[in-house]
Steps between C-alpha positions, in 0.01 A plus 500: 500500500489773762809714561545702817743790541614613840650841435382721214810715450687551174597136454160362591339751265737407217423131541126556510513720192697237309267218602193687383652646182625158389176324601674255734203551733210743508475791743225312684749223582735737686466623855743750650566597861679812616531707817417817307133565424603756236717241325221241505254748353749594228561136402130418501429791266800439273467124452155400629644246745352408837673670791509441872675631809534142627818312415328177596224552244759534224694203643208265425572521126653213301818701440611767746756766410666665800628829357571702813813670633764258637479654848133400537525154342522317830195681642297425186591130512408486868164649407416258216683176585195332655279601207728374224409144401728216393374547142580873482799606290674797659710731282743699714663823383774601743879512469687284746196303621594141414266207447621351829437828682151522354422137589613554858284811538191320367576216739354230276551347153404771250532523122750783459629693201765764548547765232675827437337726239617852416334837450480488116210263572306825533524542121466130415875448460589337829773242555433243771713222647295226663554178696269262690501242775430133438132523598414706191404269213615549142146596399472755781840645412392529137210715619735712711722560196195610298428755772859627510533509121188716476701812590835418337730198491545240775800271540515193723823495703629304795454666836878528539491738199233734637750749646655529154150561361457788746827649374453458125123553481326610818726796578649563156236744372663751736834451326338537158319818604833640620654411162216672313534807721877513445460453123249784491727726706780441253271584210379817674863600552539468122198722433198266478177613676440314827167338400639381168815371671302288747277356230786419265707340778202290615418391146862405437500277811162350411603427141835353604330269749261379231793424271654275769171318556387469139824434312645249744844650435757541777499856638870527415426417137228765488740751656761420234240566227478862623876552537635596157879512461635839612141613558322696770356203690827319564642818654200519732538130589868557578409773749240276668759224533755743642246622757417145612144493363460123486684443828274754674187320379633160608600624845162675542319174426720308741424754775129473421506118516694510828238730655222271376668200666524685830135608519 
């Protein structure tokens, strides 16, 4: 199986690193194309993959990942659409670019997978929502999920849910980083050194997330476990509720999903 990457930015790099580290394919089975010679050289040295400046060369692979900026997606498709065969599975990474939009731009029946990963893929902890059109077989989709699970966790969703995926996963690392920064600022205000504050806040978020994933308990139940009667935590929770913490997060996600739908 040969996998081609068009675009070797952060997300393409994260995917390639996961594929090789988890032995889904070997470096020799990956070819990457990018407009930047410096980026190609870097990826060739880091991972030992084949590189090319030709999108069409990468598009001859069995599976093609288009991991470029949304504003150049149409130009890239125009470039490769005649090269892509009916047997090629195309994995698209772009918010707002629907399966119907992609099909229309290719101008022919194409096996399409649409996904939305997030930046924690760079450290092997990505979260990816994924859907497919009806030309992708179950066996081919199983292979796609192996690729996406190599740098985190992948979840099959319906395409109608992809804007929600953008809100809760694709964009949400920004919200979490803001939370960590705010938690650290509060700790610094109480006398903790800045470096220690950042590390402790990040570890607290990381550990809490693992508890949700590994215990299977409802987040509200886990919250209640921390809130002792008349204790410090319940006072902090009361302030967050008073300030509209949960409402702010919900409204932020709804704004994010609305923007995704309009792209």
